[in-house]
C-alpha positions as CSV (number, residue, x, y, z in Angstrom):
1,M,-15.0,6.2,122.8
2,D,-12.1,4.1,121.6
3,L,-14.4,1.6,120.0
4,Y,-16.2,4.3,118.1
5,L,-12.9,5.7,116.8
6,I,-11.8,2.3,115.7
7,L,-15.1,1.8,114.0
8,L,-14.8,5.1,112.2
9,I,-11.2,4.2,111.1
10,F,-12.4,0.8,109.9
11,I,-15.3,2.4,107.9
12,G,-12.9,5.0,106.4
13,A,-10.4,2.3,105.5
14,T,-13.2,0.2,104.0
15,V,-14.4,3.2,101.9
16,L,-10.9,3.9,100.7
17,V,-10.4,0.3,99.8
18,L,-13.7,0.3,97.9
19,V,-12.8,3.5,96.1
20,F,-9.4,2.1,95.1
21,M,-11.0,-1.1,93.9
22,Y,-13.7,0.8,92.0
23,L,-11.0,2.9,90.2
24,K,-9.0,-0.2,89.4
25,Q,-12.0,-2.1,88.2
26,R,-13.1,0.9,86.1
27,D,-9.8,0.9,84.2
28,T,-10.2,-2.9,83.8
29,L,-13.8,-2.4,82.6
30,I,-12.7,0.2,80.1
31,H,-10.0,-2.1,78.8
32,V,-12.4,-5.0,78.7
33,Y,-14.9,-2.9,76.9
34,S,-12.3,-1.9,74.3
35,L,-11.4,-5.6,73.9
36,H,-15.1,-6.4,73.6
37,E,-15.5,-3.9,70.8
38,N,-12.4,-5.2,69.0
39,L,-13.7,-8.7,69.4
40,L,-17.1,-7.7,68.0
41,A,-15.4,-6.1,64.9
42,R,-13.2,-9.2,64.5
43,N,-16.2,-11.4,65.0
44,K,-18.1,-9.5,62.3
45,E,-15.1,-9.8,59.9
46,L,-14.9,-13.5,60.6
47,E,-18.6,-13.9,60.1
48,E,-18.3,-12.2,56.7
49,R,-15.4,-14.4,55.8
50,I,-17.3,-17.4,57.0
51,H,-20.2,-16.3,54.8
52,E,-17.9,-15.9,51.8
53,H,-16.3,-19.3,52.5
54,K,-19.8,-20.8,52.8
55,R,-20.7,-19.3,49.4
56,D,-17.5,-20.5,47.9
57,Y,-18.1,-23.9,49.5
58,A,-21.6,-24.0,48.0
59,V,-20.2,-23.2,44.6
60,L,-17.4,-25.7,44.9
61,H,-19.8,-28.3,46.3
62,S,-22.2,-27.7,43.5
63,R,-19.4,-28.0,41.0
64,F,-18.1,-31.1,42.8
65,V,-21.6,-32.7,42.7
66,S,-21.9,-31.8,39.1
67,E,-18.5,-33.2,38.2
68,S,-19.1,-36.2,40.4
69,D,-22.3,-36.9,38.6
70,A,-20.6,-36.4,35.3
71,S,-17.8,-38.8,36.4
72,K,-20.4,-41.3,37.4
73,E,-22.0,-41.0,34.0
74,K,-18.7,-41.4,32.3
75,L,-17.9,-44.4,34.4
76,E,-21.3,-45.9,33.6
77,I,-20.5,-45.3,29.9
78,L,-17.1,-47.0,30.3
79,R,-18.8,-50.0,32.0
80,N,-21.3,-50.3,29.2
81,A,-18.6,-49.9,26.5
82,K,-17.4,-53.6,26.9
83,E,-15.2,-54.6,24.0
84,E,-15.5,-51.2,22.3
85,L,-12.9,-50.0,24.8
86,G,-10.5,-52.5,23.3
87,K,-8.8,-52.6,20.0
88,E,-11.5,-50.7,18.2
89,F,-11.0,-47.7,20.5
90,V,-7.3,-47.6,19.5
91,V,-8.1,-48.2,15.8
92,L,-10.7,-45.4,16.1
93,A,-8.2,-43.0,17.7
94,N,-5.7,-43.8,15.0
95,K,-8.3,-43.4,12.3
96,I,-9.4,-40.1,13.7
97,F,-5.8,-38.9,13.9
98,E,-5.2,-40.1,10.3
99,D,-8.4,-38.4,9.0
100,K,-7.5,-35.2,10.9
101,T,-4.0,-35.3,9.5
102,K,-5.3,-35.8,5.9
103,Q,-7.9,-33.0,6.4
104,F,-5.1,-30.8,7.9
105,D,-2.8,-31.5,4.9
106,H,-5.6,-30.9,2.4
107,T,-6.7,-27.7,4.0
108,H,-3.2,-26.3,4.3
109,K,-2.4,-27.5,0.8
110,E,-5.2,-25.3,-0.4
111,Q,-3.9,-22.5,1.7
112,F,-0.4,-23.0,0.3
113,E,-1.9,-22.8,-3.2
114,M,-3.8,-19.6,-2.4
115,L,-0.6,-18.1,-0.9
116,L,1.7,-19.2,-3.6
117,K,-0.6,-18.2,-6.5
118,P,-0.3,-14.4,-6.1
119,F,3.3,-14.9,-5.1
120,R,4.0,-16.7,-8.4
121,E,2.0,-14.2,-10.3
122,Q,3.9,-11.3,-8.9
123,I,7.2,-13.0,-9.6
124,T,6.1,-13.6,-13.2
125,N,4.9,-10.0,-13.5
126,F,8.2,-8.7,-12.1
127,S,10.1,-10.9,-14.5
128,L,8.1,-9.8,-17.5
129,Q,8.2,-6.1,-16.6
130,S,12.0,-6.3,-16.0
131,K,12.5,-8.0,-19.4
132,E,10.2,-5.5,-21.1
133,Q,12.1,-2.6,-19.5
134,F,15.4,-4.1,-20.6
135,T,14.1,-4.7,-24.1
136,T,12.7,-1.2,-24.4
137,E,16.0,0.4,-23.3
138,L,18.0,-1.8,-25.7
139,K,15.7,-1.0,-28.5
140,D,16.0,2.7,-27.8
141,R,19.7,2.6,-27.9
142,H,19.8,0.7,-31.2
143,L,17.3,3.1,-32.8
144,L,19.1,6.2,-31.6
145,K,21.7,6.3,-34.4
146,D,19.0,5.5,-37.0
147,E,16.8,8.3,-35.7
148,L,19.7,10.8,-35.8
149,D,20.4,9.9,-39.4
150,R,16.7,10.2,-40.3
151,L,16.7,13.6,-38.6
152,K,19.6,14.8,-40.7
153,Q,18.0,13.5,-43.9
154,M,14.6,15.0,-43.0
155,N,16.1,18.4,-42.3
156,E,17.9,18.4,-45.6
157,Q,14.7,17.4,-47.4
158,L,12.5,19.9,-45.5
159,S,14.9,22.7,-46.4
160,Q,14.9,21.7,-50.1
161,D,11.1,21.3,-50.2
162,A,10.6,24.6,-48.4
163,L,12.9,26.4,-50.9
164,N,11.2,24.9,-53.9
165,L,7.7,25.6,-52.6
166,T,8.6,29.2,-51.7
167,K,9.6,29.8,-55.2
168,A,6.4,28.3,-56.5
169,L,3.9,29.9,-54.1
170,K,4.4,33.5,-55.4
171,G,2.4,35.1,-52.6
172,E,-0.5,32.7,-52.2
173,N,-1.1,33.1,-48.4
174,K,-3.6,30.2,-48.0
175,T,-1.5,27.7,-49.9
176,Q,1.5,28.8,-47.9
177,G,-0.3,28.4,-44.6
178,N,-1.6,24.9,-45.6
179,W,1.9,23.9,-46.6
180,G,3.3,25.2,-43.3
181,E,0.8,23.1,-41.4
182,M,1.7,20.1,-43.5
183,V,5.4,20.5,-42.7
184,L,4.5,20.9,-39.0
185,E,2.4,17.8,-39.0
186,R,5.2,15.8,-40.6
187,I,7.6,17.0,-37.9
188,L,5.2,16.0,-35.2
189,E,4.9,12.5,-36.7
190,E,8.7,12.2,-36.8
191,S,9.0,13.4,-33.2
192,G,7.6,10.3,-31.7
193,L,4.9,12.2,-29.8
194,R,1.4,10.8,-29.9
195,K,-1.5,12.8,-31.2
196,G,-4.3,12.9,-28.7
197,F,-1.9,12.2,-25.8
198,E,1.2,14.3,-25.9
199,Y,-0.2,16.9,-28.3
200,E,-3.4,18.0,-30.0
201,T,-4.1,20.1,-33.1
202,Q,-6.6,22.9,-33.8
203,A,-7.9,22.8,-30.2
204,T,-10.7,25.3,-29.6
205,L,-9.8,27.7,-26.7
206,K,-12.0,30.5,-25.3
207,S,-10.8,33.8,-23.7
208,D,-12.6,35.5,-20.8
209,D,-14.5,37.8,-23.2
210,G,-15.7,34.7,-25.2
211,K,-13.4,35.1,-28.2
212,I,-12.4,31.8,-29.8
213,Y,-8.8,30.9,-30.6
214,R,-7.5,27.8,-32.4
215,P,-3.8,27.4,-32.1
216,D,-2.1,25.1,-34.6
217,V,-0.7,22.7,-32.0
218,I,-0.7,22.4,-28.2
219,I,2.1,20.3,-26.8
220,H,1.5,18.7,-23.4
221,M,4.4,18.5,-21.0
222,P,4.7,16.5,-17.8
223,Q,3.6,18.2,-14.5
224,E,0.6,19.9,-16.2
225,R,2.5,22.2,-18.5
226,D,1.8,23.2,-22.1
227,I,3.6,24.6,-25.1
228,I,1.7,26.2,-28.1
229,I,3.0,26.0,-31.6
230,D,2.0,28.7,-34.1
231,S,2.8,28.2,-37.8
232,K,0.9,31.2,-39.3
233,V,3.8,33.5,-39.9
234,S,3.8,35.1,-43.4
235,L,6.8,34.4,-45.6
236,L,5.7,36.4,-48.6
237,A,8.4,38.9,-48.1
238,Y,11.0,36.1,-48.0
239,E,9.7,34.7,-51.3
240,R,10.2,38.2,-52.9
241,F,13.6,38.4,-51.4
242,I,14.8,35.2,-53.0
243,S,13.0,35.8,-56.3
244,K,14.2,39.4,-56.9
245,E,17.5,40.1,-58.4
246,D,17.6,43.9,-58.0
247,P,19.6,44.8,-54.9
248,H,17.2,47.6,-53.8
249,A,14.2,45.3,-54.2
250,K,15.9,42.6,-52.3
251,S,16.9,45.0,-49.5
252,Q,13.3,46.2,-49.3
253,A,11.9,42.6,-49.2
254,L,14.4,41.7,-46.5
255,K,13.2,44.6,-44.3
256,E,9.6,43.6,-44.9
257,H,10.5,40.0,-43.9
258,I,12.0,41.1,-40.6
259,S,9.1,43.4,-40.0
260,S,6.6,40.6,-40.8
261,I,8.2,38.3,-38.2
262,S,8.4,41.1,-35.6
263,G,4.7,41.9,-36.2
264,H,3.7,38.3,-35.8
265,I,5.7,38.0,-32.6
266,K,3.9,41.1,-31.2
267,G,0.5,39.6,-32.3
268,L,1.2,36.3,-30.5
269,S,2.2,38.1,-27.3
270,E,-1.1,40.0,-27.4
271,K,-3.2,36.9,-27.7
272,K,-2.3,35.9,-24.0
273,Y,-2.6,32.2,-24.6
274,E,-1.7,31.5,-21.0
275,K,-5.1,33.0,-19.9
276,L,-7.3,30.9,-22.2
277,E,-9.5,28.2,-20.9
278,G,-8.0,24.7,-21.4
279,V,-4.4,25.9,-21.4
280,K,-2.4,24.6,-18.4
281,T,0.7,26.3,-17.1
282,L,2.1,27.8,-20.4
283,D,5.9,27.6,-20.7
284,F,6.4,29.0,-24.2
285,V,4.8,29.8,-27.5
286,L,6.8,28.4,-30.4
287,L,6.6,30.5,-33.6
288,F,7.3,28.0,-36.3
289,M,9.0,29.1,-39.6
290,P,8.7,26.2,-42.0
291,I,11.5,27.3,-44.2
292,E,15.0,27.0,-42.8
293,G,16.4,29.7,-45.0
294,A,13.9,32.2,-43.9
295,F,14.7,31.5,-40.3
296,L,18.5,31.8,-40.9
297,L,18.1,35.0,-42.9
298,A,16.1,36.7,-40.2
299,L,18.6,35.5,-37.6
300,E,21.5,36.8,-39.7
301,Q,20.0,40.2,-40.3
302,D,18.4,40.9,-36.8
303,G,19.5,38.7,-34.0
304,E,17.8,41.0,-31.5
305,F,14.3,40.0,-32.5
306,F,14.9,36.6,-31.0
307,K,15.7,38.3,-27.7
308,R,12.5,40.4,-28.0
309,A,10.5,37.3,-28.7
310,Y,12.0,35.4,-25.8
311,A,11.2,38.3,-23.5
312,N,7.5,37.6,-24.3
313,N,7.9,33.8,-23.8
314,I,8.0,33.3,-27.6
315,L,10.6,31.1,-29.2
316,V,11.2,31.3,-33.0
317,V,12.0,27.8,-34.4
318,S,12.8,26.3,-37.7
319,P,12.1,22.7,-38.8
320,S,15.4,21.5,-37.5
321,T,15.2,23.3,-34.1
322,L,11.5,22.3,-33.7
323,L,12.3,18.7,-34.3
324,V,15.1,18.7,-31.8
325,T,12.8,20.4,-29.3
326,L,10.0,17.9,-29.9
327,R,12.4,15.0,-29.6
328,T,13.6,16.4,-26.3
329,I,10.0,16.6,-25.1
330,E,9.4,13.0,-26.3
331,H,12.5,11.9,-24.4
332,I,11.2,13.6,-21.3
333,W,7.9,11.8,-21.6
334,R,9.7,8.5,-22.3
335,T,11.9,9.0,-19.3
336,Q,8.9,9.7,-17.1
337,R,7.1,6.6,-18.4
338,Q,10.2,4.6,-17.7
339,E,10.4,6.1,-14.2
340,E,6.7,5.2,-13.7
341,H,7.5,1.7,-15.0
342,A,10.4,1.4,-12.7
343,K,8.2,2.6,-9.8
344,R,5.6,0.0,-10.7
345,I,8.3,-2.7,-10.7
346,A,9.5,-1.4,-7.3
347,D,5.9,-1.5,-6.0
348,E,5.5,-5.0,-7.4
349,A,8.8,-6.1,-5.7
350,E,7.6,-4.6,-2.4
351,A,4.3,-6.3,-2.7
352,M,6.0,-9.5,-3.5
353,Y,8.3,-9.2,-0.5
354,D,5.3,-8.5,1.7
355,K,3.6,-11.6,0.4
356,L,6.8,-13.6,1.0
357,V,6.8,-12.4,4.6
358,L,3.1,-13.5,5.0
359,F,4.0,-16.8,3.4
360,V,6.9,-17.4,5.7
361,N,4.8,-16.5,8.7
362,E,2.0,-18.8,7.6
363,M,4.5,-21.6,7.1
364,Q,5.8,-21.1,10.6
365,N,2.3,-21.1,12.0
366,I,1.6,-24.3,10.1
367,G,4.7,-25.9,11.5
368,S,3.7,-24.8,15.0
369,N,0.2,-26.3,14.4
370,I,1.7,-29.6,13.3
371,Q,3.8,-29.7,16.5
372,K,0.7,-28.9,18.6
373,T,-1.3,-31.7,16.8
374,Q,1.5,-34.2,17.4
375,S,1.7,-33.1,21.0
376,S,-2.1,-33.4,21.4
377,Y,-2.0,-37.0,20.0
378,N,0.8,-38.0,22.3
379,N,-1.1,-36.5,25.3
380,A,-4.2,-38.3,24.3
381,M,-2.4,-41.7,24.0
382,K,-0.7,-41.0,27.3
383,R,-4.0,-40.4,29.0
384,L,-5.4,-43.5,27.4
385,K,-2.8,-45.9,28.7
386,S,-0.7,-44.1,31.4
387,G,-1.3,-42.9,35.0
388,R,-3.5,-44.3,37.7
389,G,-7.0,-45.1,36.7
390,N,-6.2,-44.7,33.0
391,V,-8.8,-45.9,30.4
392,I,-6.9,-49.1,29.5
393,Q,-6.5,-50.1,33.1
394,R,-10.2,-49.5,33.8
395,A,-11.2,-51.5,30.8
396,E,-9.0,-54.4,32.0
397,N,-10.5,-54.1,35.5
398,M,-13.9,-54.6,33.9
399,K,-12.8,-58.0,32.7
400,E,-12.1,-58.9,36.3
401,L,-15.7,-57.9,37.1
402,G,-17.0,-60.5,34.8
403,L,-16.9,-58.9,31.3
404,R,-16.1,-61.4,28.6
405,P,-15.2,-59.3,25.5
406,K,-14.5,-61.1,22.2
407,K,-11.4,-59.1,21.5
408,T,-8.3,-58.2,23.3
409,L,-6.5,-54.8,23.5
410,S,-3.2,-54.7,21.6
411,I,-1.7,-52.1,23.9
412,K,-1.0,-52.4,27.6
413,S,-1.6,-50.0,30.5
414,E,1.4,-48.2,31.8
415,D,0.3,-47.8,35.4
416,T,2.4,-45.0,36.9
417,D,2.1,-42.5,39.7
418,E,1.1,-39.8,37.2
419,G,-2.5,-38.5,37.3
420,E,-4.8,-38.3,34.3
């Protein structure tokens, strides 16, 4: 009985021990399994890296073999060079450098010429334009007084001619109109304006309904603006006024003179020149009275008709006031041309400055290239005679192998610890 109990106890204890060992080993197995998985992943990663290293090694090995073969070929060439590795090599290097330097100088000399040519041309143009501008302004100042004197004399002559002609016309409308156009043309010539540029005569204009108009003169202004001059006003009543001696007849002629001018102003306003094809923005219509006396008489008797005319964008002018007006317009044109001239000079100066910047930059690049060329030459000579295994040293070593060149190198190897 006791033995049986002891056996049971022993069996139970054994089972417990086995269970305990099983549990302990299971944890260990789990940990080992986890380590195994990590090792597998790490092993896979290492295999991939080994594969990459093998691939890199293959590339490097191939490059090494290729470079090794190339080095062997170069060494063979050096061994076969014999005396050509001597003085002739140095002479050849110097000759190449000299040729390259000459070629470099020639090429950049041509580039200098190409760069300097437009630069010189722009400086010349700038100088000529500045001199021309100064000469023009000086000439204008010198001519100003003469022009004013001529203007005074012309006005006096025009007034006298107009008075004499008015006395002679005696009511002939066509002759009077032709004479008015002649006076107008002479004033235009004296104004300094250019026919076909700043003004045109007898231009054909068409209205919306197809009606044709031919104004005596169209004055072109800057900024796309126009002024029309009409010289067709009748002065028959004025001729009667100066020819009559009877006070009543003179008074009646004076009224007809004022009425004729007013009627002509009304007729001009009804023509609507500003709506005709070919007319740019219309500033005014100038009603030209070729006789100074007729203009002054109308102004003295009825100053209001000038206001009425102005309200319809019509200005009544005499030879003197028209000439002053046209001179003012010519001055505006001349000022604009001078401004355009000055702008062109400024543009030329800006372009010249830009070219100068390019020239300076190119010169700096050339200087940098010269320094690089000198540096390359120094490096080439250094590799030729300096460092372990330099070309000069190898050539001298060949003599020790039995070579018997006929010439001797004029430079010596500088065997140092530097590589090639």
